GUBA-166004 format. One line per 3 residues: their letters; for each residue x negated, z, y negated of C-alpha. Coordinates in pm, whole numbers, plus 50000, padded with zeros to 5 digits. Example, Ala and Ser with C-alpha at 12.3 -4.5 7.8 and 13.67 -1.06 7.14 Angstrom:
residues 2
AS	48770/50780/50450; 48633/50714/50106
end
This chain:
residues 743
MVL	47866/19314/21995; 48066/19012/21905; 47720/18835/21915
LSL	47533/18998/22198; 47602/18666/22379; 47396/18472/22106
LVG	47074/18700/22183; 47121/18780/22564; 47239/18473/22709
ALA	47067/18361/23035; 46717/18540/23032; 46448/18286/23148
TAG	46028/18379/23184; 45746/18261/23003; 45388/18302/23001
PAL	45225/18631/22989; 45022/18538/22683; 45295/18371/22524
AQT	45507/18661/22560; 45517/18929/22248; 45736/19237/22235
AGS	45935/19328/21931; 45809/19613/21700; 45461/19608/21855
FVI	45100/19535/21651; 44897/19328/21858; 44491/19278/21801
AGT	44446/18926/21616; 44057/18910/21584; 43872/18958/21290
TQV	43853/18815/20891; 43504/18795/20877; 43556/18953/20533
SAM	43776/19260/20460; 44090/19111/20318; 44190/19272/20010
MMF	44356/18922/19896; 44532/18710/20135; 44781/18436/20089
LGN	44895/18120/20334; 44764/17778/20246; 44995/17586/20503
EEK	45122/17599/20885; 44747/17674/21000; 44532/17840/20777
VYI	44518/18210/20561; 44299/18237/20318; 44112/18543/20223
LDK	43962/18689/19959; 43717/19018/19944; 43523/19194/19644
AEG	43136/19046/19594; 43011/19376/19867; 42745/19368/20178
NAA	42933/19227/20453; 42772/19120/20780; 42891/18751/20790
QIN	42667/18534/20539; 42684/18237/20399; 42475/18006/20226
GHP	42229/18281/20176; 42449/18583/20106; 42730/18779/20183
AWG	43053/18620/20202; 43344/18756/20048; 43541/18434/20104
AVW	43715/18333/20444; 43970/18105/20595; 44196/18253/20889
DIA	44300/17977/21170; 44654/18111/21283; 44607/17945/21628
SRT	44287/18047/21715; 44285/18371/21498; 43911/18326/21375
ATT	43810/18345/21074; 43508/18092/20899; 43321/18230/20596
MDV	43374/18015/20221; 43179/18022/19970; 43275/18243/19643
RSN	43076/18248/19361; 43245/18487/19131; 43350/18850/19184
TFC	43667/18868/19303; 43714/19235/19333; 44071/19309/19212
AAG	44191/18960/19095; 44509/18841/19037; 44688/18494/19179
MHL	44915/18273/19241; 45049/17906/19366; 45036/17607/19174
PNG	45348/17348/19177; 45110/17090/19383; 45097/17391/19636
SYA	44733/17474/19532; 44672/17863/19473; 44443/17978/19159
TFG	44298/18350/19136; 44228/18481/18782; 44016/18725/18637
GNA	43781/18994/18850; 43499/19231/18800; 43139/19177/18680
ANG	42867/19099/18938; 42821/19383/19158; 42555/19450/19392
ANG	42514/19695/19670; 42765/20006/19584; 42865/19873/19236
AAG	42562/19830/19075; 42565/19567/18764; 42407/19288/18753
VNG	42187/19140/18484; 42330/18829/18222; 42636/18771/18450
FNA	42480/18745/18770; 42382/19033/19052; 42074/18858/19247
QYG	42093/19105/19567; 42470/18978/19652; 42420/18659/19480
DYD	42763/18686/19281; 42885/18603/18945; 43079/18770/18661
GNK	43405/18735/18775; 43592/18865/18452; 43754/18577/18290
SIR	43719/18280/18636; 44009/18083/18748; 43947/17985/19053
ILN	44133/17697/19262; 44177/17641/19637; 44366/17288/19766
PCM	44480/17438/20127; 44346/17187/20396; 44473/17120/20795
GSD	44243/17095/21060; 43924/17215/21214; 43670/17055/20967
LSS	43692/17216/20601; 43348/17075/20507; 43510/16830/20267
VNC	43432/16942/19879; 43848/16899/19828; 43893/17202/20082
QWY	43631/17458/19887; 43709/17714/19632; 43644/17533/19264
DDP	43445/17848/19108; 43303/17761/18771; 43355/17982/18475
SVL	43177/17792/18270; 43381/17510/18309; 43715/17708/18367
SMQ	43812/18013/18280; 44064/18246/18076; 44046/18318/17699
KER	44013/18691/17781; 43813/18909/18043; 44096/19044/18299
WYA	44075/19292/18597; 44388/19384/18783; 44581/19136/18564
AAE	44959/19019/18667; 45050/18679/18733; 45404/18494/18710
PLG	45465/18168/18687; 45746/18030/18471; 45980/17740/18553
DGT	45758/17461/18454; 45509/17608/18691; 45313/17755/18426
VVI	45122/18107/18549; 45177/18374/18307; 44870/18618/18308
IGG	44935/18966/18169; 44717/19246/18045; 44424/19415/18248
FVS	44071/19572/18247; 43813/19451/18081; 43573/19618/18323
GGY	43618/19822/18653; 43768/20212/18649; 44023/20415/18787
INR	44292/20382/18571; 44314/20166/18227; 44227/20438/17976
NVP	44026/20695/17819; 44110/21069/17774; 44187/21154/17495
NVD	44351/20829/17454; 44306/20769/17082; 44309/20412/17108
PEY	44611/20293/17328; 44565/19950/17265; 44219/19855/17380
EGG	44076/20191/17472; 43743/20104/17303; 43688/19790/17455
KAE	43776/19858/17791; 44179/19753/17796; 44318/19421/17785
PTY	44658/19396/17600; 44745/19045/17590; 44857/18807/17791
EFY	44800/18405/17823; 44908/18112/17981; 44735/17892/18269
PSK	44750/17572/18177; 44717/17709/17822; 45008/17726/17567
GPA	44781/17873/17285; 44560/18185/17208; 44619/18496/17389
QVM	44882/18735/17233; 44931/19086/17195; 45187/19236/17413
QFM	45299/19553/17289; 45441/19674/17667; 45096/19690/17710
IKT	45015/19950/17425; 45327/20139/17551; 45209/20167/17920
SGL	44846/20241/17848; 44688/20418/18159; 44888/20301/18398
NSY	44948/19945/18369; 44715/19778/18588; 44892/19490/18836
AHT	45216/19491/18628; 45527/19418/18835; 45708/19112/18713
FLM	45961/18852/18826; 46089/18589/18681; 46465/18582/18582
PSG	46709/18266/18598; 46749/18277/18205; 46337/18213/18215
KML	46270/18611/18082; 46074/18803/18320; 46145/19148/18456
VQA	45776/19367/18336; 45739/19696/18511; 45454/19925/18465
NIS	45347/20301/18399; 45777/20445/18414; 45839/20157/18174
TVL	46069/19895/18192; 46138/19535/17963; 46271/19217/17976
FDA	46042/19002/17852; 46044/18679/17705; 45705/18534/17718
INN	45720/18208/17518; 45852/18382/17210; 45646/18744/17265
VET	46004/18939/17274; 46050/19244/17505; 46394/19383/17517
PFP	46369/19770/17676; 46503/19892/17952; 46601/20222/18106
DMP	46285/20447/18210; 46202/20443/18610; 46429/20715/18737
HGV	46267/21064/18817; 45921/20990/18681; 45805/20782/18953
ARV	45520/20521/18865; 45516/20198/19113; 45215/20028/18966
YPA	44813/20063/19081; 44701/20325/19150; 45072/20494/19216
SGA	45144/20181/19401; 45467/20147/19518; 45647/19893/19738
VAM	45843/19616/19501; 46023/19311/19588; 46307/19103/19451
LPL	46602/19128/19755; 46711/18760/19867; 46868/18536/19635
TPA	47201/18392/19806; 47504/18167/19731; 47708/18526/19790
NNY	47516/18665/19489; 47497/18375/19269; 47117/18400/19287
TPT	47116/18641/19093; 46782/18858/19128; 46779/19244/19210
VIF	46492/19398/19218; 46404/19746/19427; 46098/19966/19371
CGG	46027/20228/19661; 45787/20476/19704; 45455/20536/19464
SDM	45393/20876/19342; 45576/21139/19080; 45254/21291/18994
PEA	45216/21393/18640; 45023/21146/18446; 44754/21381/18330
DYG	44656/21403/18679; 44536/21057/18692; 44255/21127/18477
DYN	44097/20825/18333; 43816/20522/18419; 43576/20767/18616
WPV	43845/20954/18857; 44153/21158/18886; 44168/21498/18766
ANT	44349/21591/19046; 44290/21573/19397; 44516/21309/19484
WLY	44518/21332/19886; 44706/21659/19839; 44972/21489/19633
PAS	45275/21387/19851; 45361/21009/19802; 45720/20973/19702
KDC	46033/20823/19914; 46215/20756/19611; 46364/20382/19589
QRI	46566/20238/19324; 46721/19891/19231; 46780/19722/18892
TPE	46959/19397/18841; 46806/19273/18474; 47086/19032/18398
PLD	47386/19115/18570; 47693/18823/18543; 47925/19070/18415
GST	47697/19087/18105; 47675/19510/18162; 47370/19666/18078
PAY	47054/19676/18297; 47003/20001/18447; 46844/20133/18774
VQD	47062/20195/19089; 46964/20509/19320; 46877/20348/19663
DDM	46866/20519/20011; 46522/20713/20006; 46254/20621/20258
LVG	46232/20738/20567; 45867/20906/20452; 45666/20864/20106
RTM	45468/20626/20103; 45183/20528/19860; 45041/20139/19888
GQF	45310/20064/20117; 45421/19702/20085; 45762/19520/20131
IAL	45746/19198/20319; 46066/18944/20273; 46177/18885/20619
PDQ	46381/18570/20696; 46664/18800/20874; 46694/18868/20518
TLL	46587/19212/20552; 46243/19372/20407; 45948/19523/20587
VIN	45789/19791/20472; 45432/19836/20590; 45110/19971/20559
GGI	45021/20303/20293; 44941/20658/20302; 45156/20967/20270
NGT	44980/21129/20014; 44770/20993/19706; 44707/20716/19522
AGY	44540/20403/19569; 44156/20354/19441; 43821/20534/19541
ASQ	43638/20753/19384; 43306/20979/19426; 43473/21254/19288
TGL	43764/21409/19109; 43797/21649/18839; 43861/21936/19090
TAA	43607/21824/19389; 43261/21778/19332; 43041/21433/19432
GAM	42933/21494/19823; 43237/21758/19898; 43530/21479/19915
PFG	43724/21508/20219; 43794/21154/20326; 43504/20993/20200
MSL	43606/20828/19888; 43958/20753/19952; 44215/20896/19708
ASG	44485/20890/19995; 44566/21033/20301; 44736/21027/20597
PVE	44809/20681/20679; 45147/20550/20786; 45111/20371/21069
RPA	45468/20283/21181; 45647/20032/20972; 46017/20017/20902
IYN	46331/19793/20825; 46502/19798/20495; 46871/19614/20522
PYA	47004/19540/20161; 47389/19490/20351; 47387/19793/20505
PAG	47593/20077/20393; 47478/20365/20149; 47301/20581/20392
QRW	47176/20353/20649; 46955/20081/20506; 46623/20209/20653
SNA	46559/20190/21009; 46222/20211/21210; 46391/20211/21546
GMG	46165/20044/21788; 45904/20006/21577; 45579/20069/21726
TST	45254/20198/21586; 44943/20058/21494; 44606/20243/21539
IAR	44417/20100/21229; 44422/20289/20912; 44574/20063/20638
LYH	44501/20229/20325; 44332/20045/19965; 44271/19721/19967
SSA	44498/19647/20273; 44724/19335/20312; 44995/19223/20470
LLL	45166/18823/20484; 45467/18661/20626; 45315/18406/20845
PDA	45482/18052/20936; 45596/18177/21293; 45790/18471/21119
SIL	45545/18718/21226; 45315/18940/21012; 44952/18923/20929
VAG	44814/19226/20819; 44462/19312/20752; 44193/19509/20523
SNP	44163/19838/20410; 43851/19977/20247; 43867/20230/20028
NAD	43455/20261/19981; 43234/20099/19675; 43073/19889/19920
VNL	43092/19840/20300; 43110/20192/20510; 43111/20131/20872
NTV	43052/20537/20883; 43312/20750/20711; 43682/20861/20781
FNT	43860/20487/20655; 43627/20233/20721; 43596/19891/20538
EYR	43844/19705/20786; 43780/19368/20961; 44022/19369/21241
AEI	44341/19189/21181; 44688/19299/21353; 44985/19079/21419
FYP	45336/19271/21338; 45640/19132/21569; 45965/19235/21388
PYW	46256/19302/21567; 46408/18941/21625; 46111/18877/21845
SAP	46294/19064/22120; 46550/18717/22113; 46500/18559/22416
VRP	46593/18212/22241; 46491/18097/21899; 46573/17782/21704
APT	46366/17463/21707; 46519/17243/21427; 46391/16895/21348
GIP	46434/16713/21024; 46312/16959/20760; 46237/16733/20450
STL	45858/16843/20319; 45969/16836/20012; 46254/17013/19750
TYG	46440/16954/19439; 46658/17112/19205; 46947/16972/19293
GNM	47007/16604/19454; 47109/16456/19734; 47134/16701/20064
FNI	46960/16655/20369; 47030/16709/20729; 46873/16934/21012
TVP	46945/16917/21366; 47003/17212/21594; 46924/17112/21948
ASS	47158/17318/22194; 46853/17472/22338; 46796/17703/22002
YTG	47075/17916/22091; 47288/18111/22403; 47659/18183/22346
NVD	47931/17959/22191; 47789/17699/21966; 48104/17756/21736
VAA	47973/18100/21705; 47602/18016/21644; 47683/17763/21384
ANT	47905/17985/21181; 47644/18176/21186; 47320/17997/21082
TVM	47140/18002/20722; 46884/17820/20641; 46615/18029/20412
LMR	46390/17907/20178; 46055/18178/20223; 45774/18211/19968
PGW	45487/18445/20126; 45319/18515/19803; 45002/18640/19754
TTH	44904/18935/19826; 44674/19215/19723; 44714/19597/19661
AMN	45027/19649/19805; 45165/19378/19674; 45268/18987/19698
FGQ	45260/18802/19355; 45579/18538/19360; 45714/18657/19704
RAL	46075/18510/19714; 46371/18451/19963; 46635/18198/19866
QLN	46904/18074/20104; 46970/17754/20091; 47341/17652/20084
NTY	47481/17465/20401; 47767/17352/20574; 47781/17242/20948
TVN	47908/16989/21240; 47937/17073/21564; 47827/16792/21766
NDS	47987/16673/22110; 47621/16762/22331; 47666/17105/22148
SIT	47408/17021/21895; 47429/17151/21549; 47382/16948/21234
LHV	47346/17143/20924; 47425/16959/20636; 47153/17151/20360
AQV	47167/17160/19983; 46871/17136/19801; 46716/17456/19575
PPN	46998/17528/19312; 46899/17370/19009; 46721/17628/18750
PNI	46358/17612/18842; 46369/18043/18711; 46532/18093/19012
FQP	46265/17961/19289; 45952/17843/19078; 45783/17510/19160
GPG	45549/17510/19490; 45502/17600/19835; 45762/17765/20063
LVF	45882/17800/20389; 46193/17693/20541; 46304/17874/20887
VVI	46610/17811/20980; 46818/18158/21101; 47044/18163/21389
AGI	47237/18530/21385; 46929/18637/21250; 46695/18478/21467
PSN	46439/18236/21316; 46297/17887/21378; 45937/17855/21312
GTM	45898/17787/20919; 45816/17441/20779; 45588/17400/20466
VIV	45771/17217/20226; 45708/17162/19825; 45955/17267/19586
GNG	45957/17038/19285; 45775/16770/19158; 45456/16883/19212
QVG	45329/16900/18880; 45327/17144/18560; 45590/17060/18335
TQP	45954/17037/18275; 46114/16996/18642; 46365/16699/18679
TAP	46726/16875/18790; 47044/16706/18898; 47387/16813/18909
ATL	47571/17020/19171; 47865/16958/19428; 48008/17081/19764
LPP	47884/16981/20069; 48111/16843/20340; 48324/17120/20518
SLK	48177/17240/20823; 48350/17098/21161; 48372/17266/21464
FGQ	48331/17179/21841; 48585/16902/21896; 48694/16861/21509
NPS	48414/16614/21451; 48579/16271/21429; 48278/16094/21581
SSS	48275/16301/21897; 48563/16321/22184; 48792/16652/22185
NST	48751/16646/22552; 48424/16696/22612; 48205/16959/22696
GGS	47854/16819/22613; 47630/16990/22866; 47806/17246/22988
SSG	48146/17266/23169; 48448/17424/23005; 48397/17744/23229
SGG	48020/17803/23154; 48059/18041/22896; 48413/18155/22909
SSS	48508/17954/22643; 48883/17871/22484; 49063/17690/22229
GTQ	48860/17361/22219; 48512/17541/22178; 48215/17496/22419
SHT	47992/17780/22521; 47619/17672/22565; 47310/17891/22759
GAI	46973/17764/22617; 46621/17755/22751; 46321/17964/22648
VGG	46207/17824/22273; 45844/17902/22206; 45720/18124/22479
VIG	45967/18426/22300; 46058/18626/22566; 46107/19028/22518
AVA	46349/19288/22666; 46686/19268/22479; 46664/19632/22311
IVG	46863/19775/22049; 46668/19714/21820; 46696/19358/21912
ILG	47056/19366/21808; 47017/19479/21456; 46963/19101/21386
AVF	47264/18976/21544; 47501/19240/21364; 47327/19149/21046
GVS	47398/18751/21124; 47777/18867/21122; 47733/18960/20763
MAR	47533/18671/20692; 47848/18406/20795; 48053/18576/20610
RKR	47887/18564/20283; 47783/18226/20376; 48121/18115/20395
AAR	48194/18285/20086; 48004/18027/19928; 47992/17648/19949
AAI	47857/17559/19670; 47565/17255/19688; 47374/17024/19522
QPT	47522/16676/19334; 47355/16414/19497; 47148/16206/19201
SSP	46819/16149/19316; 46589/16148/19614; 46267/16413/19627
APM	46023/16307/19386; 45648/16259/19599; 45389/16519/19540
AEA	45177/16458/19224; 44809/16463/19274; 44608/16816/19175
ASL	44457/16629/18921; 44730/16717/18722; 44656/17087/18766
MGY	44223/17063/18728; 44150/16708/18910; 44169/16873/19213
GTP	44269/16732/19603; 44594/16727/19742; 44684/17014/19982
QYA	44781/16910/20337; 45148/16980/20463; 45295/16834/20785
GSS	45597/16682/20816; 45790/16353/20611; 46058/16372/20336
RAY	46411/16261/20413; 46706/16250/20238; 47032/16175/20305
TPQ	47365/16084/20172; 47640/16323/20150; 47986/16250/20302
HEA	48183/16434/20006; 48102/16502/19617; 48320/16765/19432
PQP	48231/16966/19119; 47992/17231/19132; 48059/17587/19053
TWN	47844/17720/18776; 47481/17833/18853; 47340/18104/18678
TPG	47128/17916/18442; 46953/18015/18167; 47191/18167/17843
RTS	47452/18167/18102; 47667/18507/18173; 47981/18521/18409
SSN	48252/18836/18446; 48144/18883/18784; 47941/18943/19040
LVS	48174/18910/19333; 48268/18631/19537; 48573/18556/19680
DQE	48581/18569/20069; 48793/18303/20227; 48897/18521/20479
GGE	49064/18745/20162; 48952/18982/19923; 48632/19013/19730
YNP	48296/19048/19879; 47999/19226/19696; 47655/19183/19849
YSQ	47542/19480/19790; 47828/19685/19911; 47868/19777/20288
NK	47936/19539/20538; 48302/19419/20552
end
């Protein structure tokens, strides 16, 4: 293969404690509380929330249902949360803080109700209207009040009670909070469904904003989808409208004006929202697709709607009903002006309910967790099985799918799914499991508790063990170690330079440079097989190969449309031939809620191969002789040392990333669009603008650079824009469609 030399090169050795095997699961300590929800606070910490239940871990005299997990030590420390976070929504804020919205009533053992909004047994308060704010902190001492959850519904709360609500940020950082239950239940309806709007006071069909933009408004879509509309799938589009999908219905929603544009129904009657719980994600946003979003829906269930029952429990024995393999894609705002429609994609290798998509920095998607039968949720009985006779305890799913798979959106149809080289977990990850991308590009997997309370003696126990899953790119002998990544990014503005040392790759330097991408990743806020806010965006770049075989990447800022990547935190990865560096945490935007400053766009300087840099000697061989790698035509070869102790057998699964890197280079060369340098990155604002809270802590420093050239920028996909084509010219000839077969 063309890029084999980039992956194998000279294999060095590293200490066994540092070595990890691609495709493997490794137990990574415990989480203290069952990880119903997780998010990455900074490069050091993952924050975890559980429902109010009888965990053995205690804090302030009551069971804990919050924790912070230290990535380096793989240890968890309990945190105090006052209100019941059971099935809340969550989202990042522009300054890097996180908020959770809603939850359930105050509960005691096995869901016993509290009195006047408080349960003395577990010490939790009613969380239905709560807004909780967390400012992520770094270091080992998290005792400061500014590092704790702010959780006081008497001071900060929503207008409506919401359980299983959706949350999606707008381009100004405001969060739209949609729908939900008023109190607990399996699905959001009564039978017969004579009141699809409010279900006798149990359903909440409205939406509201945080910070508020006025009174909550009824959303007709939530009435149309009555029942199967919990945790509706929401994705902001470049126009500022959002794709919203629930039950089998889909709309493009203008939240500011409360206007819905109906789209076609989900094909084959497959539901993807809780409790059917399919894997859903936005595909990577790249210069080659002009940052045009496409959303993929996989798995879930085509179980007849009547079988779901009502608030109490399903009618059917769900654990006998196979989960769907079906995958569909939709581009809600196609650039050619065509009518949006679902497009059949490759089926998954196995059906999954509660399967979860994790966007990876090599622009593939991992699907992980879930079951082959049934739905999310738990119940004491069904319409066909009496209490005490449930075969899997309270679980409504069976057959844990313990082997993950990779989806490659750029592979030819029929070849997009693979589980080659993937190991299997020994832990069932079903209802209330979660997964999250970490800064080292591994995946944290935790949680699972299909039980009303803690249960360690049932078929699918309450789970506290954490695992790390290592994707295929962990087979690489060398990983990039870039420097110069700034701590803030802007919407347009000055480009910046990243230095990639010669030790960051093996093989030919020009090949490495041409197959390098810069990815801005938002892992999101994960719960119930979803990652609220997850996005993957490729920053445009060119490069200069230096005479010491290092590479200088000239990197554009985020496209000047905040709707494409909403303001807030993200991780920047440098990816060489599909092999990612460690991610660096950044803040995108000015750190405040409000209209984000934007700047015009421009072309980046042209790429310069080895010997073309006017500041370098064309006769220089850097650190290697011309014969060290068999290079010719004035280019240079380099064999790097192991970076970060990463080592593994270079099996065929590890080569997949290199093959993918070839196509990435062609897409990158196809679109050199970048950003007009007119302003430096704005400093991150104090969180006082978002509730008077402290400033999140991140490593690194901000840097701005002056570009070498300025030129007109191709038109971005900005609000109101339509374009005649979804194709981008390939400099090597022809047209390139990023969602067709690789060239």
